[in-house]
N, C-alpha and C positions, 0 to 999 in steps of 0.2 A: 504494500499499499504506499502510495506516495503522499508525503507531508511536506509542508513548507516550514523552513527553519530560518531563524534570524542569524545573520552573520555580521560581525563587527569588521569594518574595513579599515585599512590604514588611513591616516588623515588625508582628505581630498583625493582618494584613490578608489572611490565607488565604481566609477565607470571602468577603470583598469581591471578591478576585481571581477566585475560583471563579464567583460569580455574574455578574460583568462578563464573564467569558469565555464563559459559557453564554449570556448575553444576545446575544453575537456569533456564536452557533451553533457554538462550539467545545465538544468534549466534555472536561470537567474532572473531576478526582477529587481530593478532599481527605479523606483518612482521618480519621475522628472517632470519639471515644468519649464516651459519656455517664457522667460521674463526678459523684456528689453533685449530681444534677439539673442539671448544667452540661455543655455540649458542650466537649470539649477536643480540639484538633488533635493527632493522633498524631505527625506530623512537623513541628513548629513551624518556620515559615519556608519551607516547601516545599509544592508541590502538583504534580499531574501533568496533562498535557494530551495528548490523542490528536489526532494531525495526519497528514494524507495529504501526504507531502512533494511530490508532483507536482502536486496540484490545489488545495491550500489556500494562502491567502495568509497568511504567518507574520507580516508586518510589523506588523500591528495589535496583536500580543500584547505586545510590549515597552512599548507606550504605554497598555495597559489599566490602568485604575485598580486599585491593589492588587498589580500585577505589578511586580517590580523588574527581572528579566531571565531569559533562559534560562540554565540551568547549562550550561557547556561544559567539555570537557577538551581543552585546546589549542584547536584551531579547529573540533573536533567537538561538536555538540550531544549532551547526555547522554541517550541512548536507554535506556528502561527496558523490559526484556523483558515481554511480556504475561503470562508465568508469574509474574513478581514482582507485578505489578498484581493478578492473580487470587488470589495467595497472601495479599496484604494484605486484599483484600476478604473472603476466606473466614475469615480470622483476626481481623477487627476485634473481634468479640464476645468471643473468648478474651482478646485484649489488653485489652479493657475490664475483664473480670474480674480479670485480673492487676493492673491499675492500681488497682482498688478496694481490694485488699489492701495496697497501698503506704501506706495512711493508718494502719496499725497503730501506728506510732511517729512522734513529732514530735521535732524537734531540741531537745535538753535533757532528754528523757525518761531516767529511770534504768531500765537494763535489766540482766538477769542472763544470763550465758552458760551454756548447758545442756549443752555437751559440748566436748571437745577439751582442749587444754593449759591453758586458762583456765576450765575448768568451775567453776561457782559464783561466779565473779568478778563484781562489779558494775562497770558501765561507764555512760558517758553516750552516748546515741544522737546521732550527728552528721548523717548523711545516707545515702541510698540510693545503690547502684552498680548497674550493669548485672549481668546474670547472677545474680540473686537473692542479692546480697551487700549488706552494710551497712558503714558506717564507724562505729566506736565510739572514744570517748576514754576512756583508762584511766590512772590513777595507778599508774605502774610505776617502781620504783627512784627515787622522789622526783620524777619528771617526768611530765608528761602526754604520753601516747603515742597515736598513731592506730593502729587495728587494722582490718583488713578481715576480715570473717567472714561465713559463710553466714547469710542471714536466718533460716532455720529453726532455727539454734543459738541464737537470742536470744529471751528473753521479757521482757514488761514487769514491773516490780515494783510 
């Protein structure tokens, strides 16, 4: 039976690892997105490989160029359910579109908050967070404070 397993790649070598695994007749998957005409790895440092635990030889994988090691939890290899792999594959394009919108703000940009307790306040954009949030720096009570807020509640000045 074939299962998907998680592999840790060497830094910035996900594509090299994928190509070398495929050259050895392993099925590998490295989710990518095209952003600003450049391919970006969606899970930096990781890729997936599909293996038949009974018939395939796993030993060459750890010595494959670009591969660091199998991810393990204790003594068990990290299996990834097929449903997760299929979900990632079907949502790569949606993820690409979401990542493209992340370039709206750059660190240091002046932004205005459009709703909530700090409506109409001006802040400095610091960085993005997961779940459609951003970190802003505000001068509040004479000190610079960090504030986490929904991305949709911020506009550029």
